[in-house]
C-alpha atoms as an extended CHARMM CRD file, in Angstrom:
* protein
*
       116  EXT
         1         1  GLY       CA             46.4030000000       34.4150000000       -9.4540000000  PROA      1               0.0000000000
         2         2  THR       CA             49.7420000000       36.3300000000       -8.9390000000  PROA      2               0.0000000000
         3         3  VAL       CA             47.5290000000       39.3150000000       -7.5260000000  PROA      3               0.0000000000
         4         4  LEU       CA             45.7840000000       37.0540000000       -5.4470000000  PROA      4               0.0000000000
         5         5  ARG       CA             48.6010000000       35.6800000000       -3.6190000000  PROA      5               0.0000000000
         6         6  GLY       CA             50.4420000000       39.0090000000       -3.1550000000  PROA      6               0.0000000000
         7         7  ALA       CA             47.5210000000       40.1970000000       -1.6650000000  PROA      7               0.0000000000
         8         8  GLY       CA             47.3720000000       37.6880000000        0.6330000000  PROA      8               0.0000000000
         9         9  LEU       CA             50.9650000000       37.7020000000        1.7300000000  PROA      9               0.0000000000
        10        10  LEU       CA             50.4270000000       41.8000000000        2.3470000000  PROA      10              0.0000000000
        11        11  LEU       CA             47.3570000000       41.2310000000        4.0270000000  PROA      11              0.0000000000
        12        12  LEU       CA             49.1320000000       38.2330000000        6.1790000000  PROA      12              0.0000000000
        13        13  VAL       CA             51.5470000000       41.5290000000        7.5530000000  PROA      13              0.0000000000
        14        14  ILE       CA             48.6980000000       43.2770000000        8.6570000000  PROA      14              0.0000000000
        15        15  ALA       CA             46.2600000000       41.2790000000       10.3690000000  PROA      15              0.0000000000
        16        16  PRO       CA             45.3080000000       42.6220000000       13.8260000000  PROA      16              0.0000000000
        17        17  ASP       CA             43.4440000000       39.3110000000       14.7470000000  PROA      17              0.0000000000
        18        18  PRO       CA             43.9130000000       35.5300000000       13.7660000000  PROA      18              0.0000000000
        19        19  PHE       CA             40.8480000000       35.2430000000       11.7820000000  PROA      19              0.0000000000
        20        20  LEU       CA             41.9740000000       37.7550000000        9.2490000000  PROA      20              0.0000000000
        21        21  ALA       CA             45.0170000000       35.9080000000        8.9300000000  PROA      21              0.0000000000
        22        22  ALA       CA             42.8740000000       33.1570000000        7.7230000000  PROA      22              0.0000000000
        23        23  GLY       CA             41.3290000000       34.7500000000        5.0960000000  PROA      23              0.0000000000
        24        24  ALA       CA             45.0040000000       36.5430000000        3.8780000000  PROA      24              0.0000000000
        25        25  MET       CA             45.8440000000       32.9460000000        3.9110000000  PROA      25              0.0000000000
        26        26  ALA       CA             43.0880000000       31.5790000000        1.8070000000  PROA      26              0.0000000000
        27        27  LEU       CA             43.6830000000       34.2360000000       -0.6430000000  PROA      27              0.0000000000
        28        28  PHE       CA             47.2270000000       33.1400000000       -1.0510000000  PROA      28              0.0000000000
        29        29  ALA       CA             45.8230000000       30.0110000000       -1.6070000000  PROA      29              0.0000000000
        30        30  VAL       CA             42.8180000000       30.7180000000       -3.6860000000  PROA      30              0.0000000000
        31        31  GLY       CA             46.1350000000       32.7200000000       -5.8880000000  PROA      31              0.0000000000
        32        32  ALA       CA             48.0240000000       29.6610000000       -5.7060000000  PROA      32              0.0000000000
        33        33  GLY       CA             45.6230000000       27.7940000000       -7.5370000000  PROA      33              0.0000000000
        34        34  VAL       CA             44.6680000000       30.2370000000       -9.9770000000  PROA      34              0.0000000000
        35        35  GLN       CA             48.1790000000       30.8980000000      -11.3360000000  PROA      35              0.0000000000
        36        36  LEU       CA             50.1020000000       27.4920000000      -11.1070000000  PROA      36              0.0000000000
        37        37  PRO       CA             47.9250000000       25.5940000000      -12.9730000000  PROA      37              0.0000000000
        38        38  PRO       CA             48.1750000000       27.6600000000      -15.7680000000  PROA      38              0.0000000000
        39        39  LEU       CA             52.1120000000       28.1210000000      -15.8060000000  PROA      39              0.0000000000
        40        40  GLN       CA             52.5450000000       24.6950000000      -15.8190000000  PROA      40              0.0000000000
        41        41  GLY       CA             50.1430000000       24.4100000000      -18.6150000000  PROA      41              0.0000000000
        42        42  LEU       CA             52.0590000000       27.3720000000      -20.7780000000  PROA      42              0.0000000000
        43        43  ALA       CA             55.4810000000       24.7670000000      -19.9020000000  PROA      43              0.0000000000
        44        44  SER       CA             53.6130000000       22.3070000000      -21.9090000000  PROA      44              0.0000000000
        45        45  ASN       CA             52.1220000000       23.3880000000      -24.5100000000  PROA      45              0.0000000000
        46        46  SER       CA             54.9430000000       25.5170000000      -25.6090000000  PROA      46              0.0000000000
        47        47  VAL       CA             57.6920000000       22.8120000000      -26.8540000000  PROA      47              0.0000000000
        48        48  ASP       CA             57.1150000000       19.9380000000      -28.8970000000  PROA      48              0.0000000000
        49        49  ASP       CA             55.5830000000       16.2420000000      -27.9150000000  PROA      49              0.0000000000
        50        50  ASP       CA             58.9990000000       14.8870000000      -28.1160000000  PROA      50              0.0000000000
        51        51  VAL       CA             59.8050000000       17.1120000000      -25.1340000000  PROA      51              0.0000000000
        52        52  ARG       CA             57.4240000000       17.8230000000      -23.2080000000  PROA      52              0.0000000000
        53        53  GLY       CA             58.1060000000       15.2210000000      -20.5210000000  PROA      53              0.0000000000
        54        54  ALA       CA             61.5860000000       17.0900000000      -19.7510000000  PROA      54              0.0000000000
        55        55  VAL       CA             60.6150000000       20.6130000000      -20.3720000000  PROA      55              0.0000000000
        56        56  LEU       CA             57.4020000000       18.8440000000      -17.3520000000  PROA      56              0.0000000000
        57        57  GLY       CA             60.1700000000       17.6460000000      -15.6750000000  PROA      57              0.0000000000
        58        58  VAL       CA             62.7010000000       20.6050000000      -15.8370000000  PROA      58              0.0000000000
        59        59  TYR       CA             59.7380000000       23.0890000000      -14.5310000000  PROA      59              0.0000000000
        60        60  GLN       CA             58.8300000000       21.0630000000      -11.5480000000  PROA      60              0.0000000000
        61        61  SER       CA             62.8910000000       20.5910000000      -10.4420000000  PROA      61              0.0000000000
        62        62  THR       CA             63.2300000000       24.2120000000      -10.2040000000  PROA      62              0.0000000000
        63        63  GLN       CA             59.5580000000       24.9520000000       -8.6180000000  PROA      63              0.0000000000
        64        64  SER       CA             61.3660000000       22.7450000000       -5.9100000000  PROA      64              0.0000000000
        65        65  LEU       CA             64.5270000000       24.3030000000       -5.5580000000  PROA      65              0.0000000000
        66        66  GLY       CA             62.1630000000       27.8930000000       -5.9540000000  PROA      66              0.0000000000
        67        67  ILE       CA             60.3080000000       26.6540000000       -2.3090000000  PROA      67              0.0000000000
        68        68  ILE       CA             63.6810000000       25.2060000000       -1.0980000000  PROA      68              0.0000000000
        69        69  PHE       CA             66.0130000000       28.1690000000       -1.2660000000  PROA      69              0.0000000000
        70        70  GLY       CA             62.5640000000       30.4590000000       -0.9620000000  PROA      70              0.0000000000
        71        71  SER       CA             61.7900000000       28.9400000000        2.7100000000  PROA      71              0.0000000000
        72        72  ALA       CA             65.7170000000       29.1620000000        3.8450000000  PROA      72              0.0000000000
        73        73  LEU       CA             65.8060000000       32.6440000000        2.8350000000  PROA      73              0.0000000000
        74        74  ALA       CA             62.2230000000       33.0230000000        4.2240000000  PROA      74              0.0000000000
        75        75  GLY       CA             63.5700000000       31.6940000000        7.6650000000  PROA      75              0.0000000000
        76        76  THR       CA             66.8510000000       33.7040000000        7.8290000000  PROA      76              0.0000000000
        77        77  LEU       CA             64.6260000000       37.4070000000        6.7960000000  PROA      77              0.0000000000
        78        78  PHE       CA             62.2730000000       36.2300000000        9.5020000000  PROA      78              0.0000000000
        79        79  ALA       CA             64.9960000000       35.8190000000       12.5800000000  PROA      79              0.0000000000
        80        80  VAL       CA             65.3240000000       39.6480000000       11.2020000000  PROA      80              0.0000000000
        81        81  ASN       CA             61.6650000000       40.6870000000       11.5360000000  PROA      81              0.0000000000
        82        82  PRO       CA             58.9660000000       38.4900000000       11.6120000000  PROA      82              0.0000000000
        83        83  ARG       CA             56.9400000000       40.2940000000        8.6830000000  PROA      83              0.0000000000
        84        84  MET       CA             60.2680000000       40.7600000000        6.2820000000  PROA      84              0.0000000000
        85        85  PRO       CA             59.2690000000       37.9470000000        4.4700000000  PROA      85              0.0000000000
        86        86  TYR       CA             55.8700000000       38.0660000000        4.0000000000  PROA      86              0.0000000000
        87        87  THR       CA             56.1940000000       41.8410000000        2.9040000000  PROA      87              0.0000000000
        88        88  ILE       CA             59.1330000000       40.8840000000        0.3580000000  PROA      88              0.0000000000
        89        89  GLY       CA             57.1360000000       37.4620000000       -1.4340000000  PROA      89              0.0000000000
        90        90  GLY       CA             54.3940000000       40.0450000000       -1.6930000000  PROA      90              0.0000000000
        91        91  LEU       CA             56.3030000000       42.7110000000       -3.1670000000  PROA      91              0.0000000000
        92        92  LEU       CA             57.6590000000       40.7580000000       -5.5290000000  PROA      92              0.0000000000
        93        93  LEU       CA             54.1160000000       39.1270000000       -6.4210000000  PROA      93              0.0000000000
        94        94  LEU       CA             53.0420000000       42.0160000000       -7.4060000000  PROA      94              0.0000000000
        95        95  SER       CA             56.2350000000       43.4080000000       -8.9230000000  PROA      95              0.0000000000
        96        96  MET       CA             55.6340000000       40.3910000000      -11.3990000000  PROA      96              0.0000000000
        97        97  VAL       CA             51.7050000000       41.9760000000      -12.4690000000  PROA      97              0.0000000000
        98        98  LEU       CA             53.0880000000       44.2750000000      -14.9650000000  PROA      98              0.0000000000
        99        99  PRO       CA             55.8620000000       41.9380000000      -17.0640000000  PROA      99              0.0000000000
       100       100  ALA       CA             53.6180000000       39.7630000000      -17.3110000000  PROA      100             0.0000000000
       101       101  LEU       CA             50.5220000000       42.1650000000      -18.4420000000  PROA      101             0.0000000000
       102       102  MET       CA             53.0070000000       43.6720000000      -21.1620000000  PROA      102             0.0000000000
       103       103  LEU       CA             53.9610000000       39.9550000000      -22.2260000000  PROA      103             0.0000000000
       104       104  MET       CA             50.3230000000       39.2560000000      -22.4880000000  PROA      104             0.0000000000
       105       105  ARG       CA             49.4200000000       42.3350000000      -24.7410000000  PROA      105             0.0000000000
       106       106  ARG       CA             52.6680000000       41.3010000000      -27.4840000000  PROA      106             0.0000000000
       107       107  ASN       CA             52.1900000000       38.3080000000      -27.4820000000  PROA      107             0.0000000000
       108       108  PRO       CA             48.2520000000       37.0900000000      -26.9570000000  PROA      108             0.0000000000
       109       109  VAL       CA             47.2780000000       33.5430000000      -27.2710000000  PROA      109             0.0000000000
       110       110  PRO       CA             44.8320000000       32.3510000000      -30.0230000000  PROA      110             0.0000000000
       111       111  GLN       CA             41.1150000000       31.8730000000      -29.3950000000  PROA      111             0.0000000000
       112       112  GLY       CA             41.3490000000       28.2770000000      -30.6470000000  PROA      112             0.0000000000
       113       113  GLN       CA             44.6190000000       27.9670000000      -29.1570000000  PROA      113             0.0000000000
       114       114  LEU       CA             43.8570000000       27.4910000000      -25.0240000000  PROA      114             0.0000000000
       115       115  ALA       CA             45.2470000000       24.6620000000      -23.0610000000  PROA      115             0.0000000000
       116       116  THR       CA             42.3000000000       22.7760000000      -20.9470000000  PROA      116             0.0000000000
């Protein structure tokens, strides 16, 4: 999901026409659909039942704050250069891939423990 989102943002920077831009945005949306539900599942399955609601509340709150502050920062970057927020966002998303792969190798999820 992270790779798809990053690739979608970077493709948006180089899109020569609206059709390719629409494809890049669709790629970003599919990446979000693949990435975000498992992250919420990891957040909820990593804690005991008695604090699960609190953890999900904090998760949603931090996600909302990220959207608020990210949008404000992206607007400022857009004023400098209209391609800058997409380039920086894409590079930041792709920079998350290596640490995520390293964590997956270090702490594999047991087969019977997958979230449904």
